[in-house]
Residue, then its C-alpha position, 0 to 999 in steps of 0.5 A: m703600295r699600289k704601282k703608279i702607272v702612265a701608259g700611252n695608247w698610240k692607237m693606229n697612229k705613226t709610221f715606222e720612222e715616226a714611231k722610232a723618232l717618238t720613242a727615241e725622244l721619249s726615252g731621252m726625256i723620260q730618262a733625263e727628267v723623270h725621277t719618280h717610281t712611275e711605270v711608263i708604258i707605250c702601247t704601240p701598233f703591233p708591227y713596231l713592237p719588236t724594234l721599239q722594245q729593243m730601243v727602250g731596252n731595260g730603261k724606264i719605259k716598258t712596252g705594251a700591245q693594244n690587244c691580243s687574241e683569245q686564242a693561243s694559235g691557229a687559223y685566225t688570220g690577222e690576229v696576234s696571240a698572247p704567246m707571240l707577245k710573250s715570245i718578244d718580251i712584251p710585258y703589257v697588253i690592253i684588253g677591252h678598250s672601248e674602241r674594241r668593244q664598239y667597233f669589233n663587238e668584243s663581248y664580256t666572255q671574249l674579254a674574259k678569255k683574253t684576260d685569261i690567256a694574257l695572264a697565262n702567258g705572263l702578260t699584265p692586262i690593262f683591262c678597260c671599262g667605262e660608260p658612253l654618254a647616254v648611260r651616264e646621262n641616265n645615271q646608270h654608269e656605276n651599274l654598267v662599270r660594275e657589270q663590265i668588271e664582274a662579267s669579265l674579271f670576277h672569275l679570276s682568283a684573288a692571286d690573278i686579279a691582283k696582277v691586273v691593271i684596270a683602266y676606267e675610261p668614260v667613253w664620252a671623254i675619249g678623244t673629245g677633249k672633254t675630261a671627267s672632273a677630278q671628282q667624277a674620276q675619283d668617284m668612279h675609281e672608288v666605285i670600282r675599288k669598292h666593288l673589287a673589295q666586295k668580291y676579293g677583300e680590301a687588301v686585294a682591292n687596295a693593291i690593284s692599280i686603277l688608271y683614268g683614261g679620257s683626254v688626259n693631258a699635261g694641264n689636267a694630269a696633276e689634279l687627276f693623279a692627286c685623287p686618292d684612288v687614281d693611280g695613273g693614266l691611260v693616255g691617248g692623243a697626248s701620248l703621241k707628243s713627246r713633250e706633253f707625255t713626259d709632262i704628264v708622267k712628271a705630274m705623278k708624284a711619288 
C-alpha cells in the first residue's frame, strides 16, 4: 500500500519563536487528533531544523528541508548539503519546487544531481513537477510534466525511484487561492503514474506516493485525497496555521 503523506512547506516564513510555537501547537494537535497512518511532515527554514527536529522527536511529525545542494561540500557559500541534513537526522527534502525552478533557474540536470545526492545520503526526496498557466492553456501540461519527470528521475534504478515521493503542483494554483479541481488533480496524477509504469512497470509505479500541491486547504482536502491516485498533499500557506493544517491531515482517510 502506498504511503499517505501530508507535508507542510513553510517556505520563507516565521521567526524562530513563531516556528517553535507553531511546532508545539501542531505536535499537540496531531498527537491528540490524528489516528490514521498518515505521514505528517513539516518542511521548515534551514536555521530551525535542528531545534524543531528535537521538538517533534519520535512523534507523529517528521521534518524536512526545502532544498539541498547538488554538491556534497566545498566552496559554495550559502548552500546546505545533503550530508549536513543527514547529520542532523532530517529524513525528507523538497527537490525542484516551482519557486526554485523559477527564481533560481534550477535545471533538469541540476535537479537530477540533487535527487541523486539526497538518495545517497538516505534522504527521501519530495520531487516537485508541474506546469504554469500558459502551458495548461496550450494543452501542453501533460507533456511538460512527463518531460520534467523523465529528465530528472528516469536515470534512477527501479529501487531508487521507489524511494522518491513525487508532488504534482500546478504552478497556476500555488498561493493564488485557485485549486485544480479534484478531477484535474486525478487526471494529472494518473498521467504521472502511467508514465512511471511505462519506464519501471506497474508494480513500482503503484508503490510511489504522488502528492497534490496547489492551494490545498481544509475545505478541499477531503475531495482531493479521495482521488485514487492522489496520495496526499504538499501544503503551502495552510501549513502555517495549526488548526487548518491539522484538519487537512484529518481529511486523509486510512
